[in-house]
N, C-alpha and C positions, 0 to 999 in steps of 0.2 A: 729718794727723800724718804725718810722713816715717816710713820704715821703719827708720831708724839706730838709734833707741832700742831698738826690739824686738830687732834683730840683736844691739846689743851686750850686752842683758842674757841673749839666749838663748846666746849665745857662751861669756859668763862662768860660767854656768850649766852649760853642756856642758863646757867646759875642767874645772871643777871636778869633775864627776863622772868625767872619763877620767883624772884625775891618778893617777900620775905622768906617764902618757904624753903624748907629743907628738902634738898633734893638726893635722891639714892643713887649710888653708881649703878644700880640695875636701871633706874629710868634713863640716866645719861647714856647707857650702852644701848638701849632700845631707841633712843633719838638718834644716835650713831650708826646703828647697826653694826655694832662692834662687841668683842669679847669684854665683858665686865672686869674681867682680870686685868687687861691692858688699862681700862679706864681707872681701875683703883690705882694702880702703878703711877699713872700720870696725876692723878688726884693726890697722891702723896707727896709728889715732888712739888705740886702747887700748894700743898699745905706747908710744907717746910719751908717754903720762899714767902709765905704770907699773903699769897695772892687769895686764898680761900681759907675759911674753917670749918673743920666737921665736927659732928656730934655723933659718938659712938652708941650703939645698940640697936633695937629692933625699930624705934621711930627715928632714927637718927638718919643723918645725911650730910650734905655740903650746902655752905652759903658763899656767896661772894664777901671777900674782906675788903676790898679795894674798889674805887670806882673805875669803870673802864678807861675813862681818859687818864687814869694814874698808871696804867699798865702797857708800857713800851712793847710792841711787837717785836723789836729786836732783842731785848732783854729775854722775851719769853722764848724768842727762836734760839739765843744762845744755851738756854737752861734745857731745853728739848732736844736740840741737835747740837751736841758738843762739836767744836772743830775736830777736823779730822785729822790725826797726828801724821798718819802716812797713807798717801794714795797709792801704795804698791798693788793694790787687787785692781787699780784702773791703770797700769801703765805696762808697757810691754819691754823687751829689752833684757839685757843679762850683763849687770855692772861688773860681774866677776869674770866676763869673758876675756879671754887673752889670746895671743896668737893670730888666729884668724877671726876673731870676734871683731864686728867692724864698729867704727866710731859712733856709728847711730846706735848701735845695741849697748855699747858702753854708757851711752849719756842720756839717752832718751827718757828713762826714769825719772832722773833728777830735773831735767829740763820739765817735762810734764808736772811733776810734782810742784815746782815753783808757779808754773802756771796756774794750776789747780788752787793753789794756796793763795795767790793773789785775787783770784777769780772768787773764792769763797769769803776772802776780807771785804770785797767790794758788796758781795751779795748780802753779807751781814749788816754792813753799813746801810746800805738801801734800807732794810728793815727797820733799823733803828730811827727813821725819820717818823713812823707812825705809831699810833696807839691803837688799842683794841677797840676804842670808840670811833677811830677812824673806819675799821674794818664794818662795825655795825652800821654805821651811816651809808658806807659801800652797798651793803646788803639791801638797804632802804631805798637806795639811788644808785644803781650801779653806774660807774662813770665818775662818781665823786672821789673815789680812791685814787684812780688814775690821775684825775686833775690835780689832786695833792702831789703827786710824785712830780710835778712839772714845777712846783713853787718850792721855795726855801721853807722848812717847817720849823 
């Protein structure tokens, strides 16, 4: 999994904690022990989707633009981790095999892609049950988040 989703979640939680102060991408990068360029790239995505707003300049920074209970974890995941079009790098086999190419070699890539796609859809649906406020609550009381997954949300 790419780090983009974790950076987005961390950023939103951090910005909420520091309200109403503007927070620089450098400060966020220090908080995450991550490259500031990566932080700015994710902040740009969050800004375009109106999760946050930014002020340009020497004294600029970012602030949360929505309440945590309004930000769906699944929507954030979909935004930062786009669905994989092809799982080719995760499969074996040779669909072009002829002659002595086995049935497994010719068909395994498509079969695994079907499986991976279904799993990805289920994974995404799971995330859509929760808000960032749920994640914040679990940070305060580990097990809260887990208990929510057992209940209809």
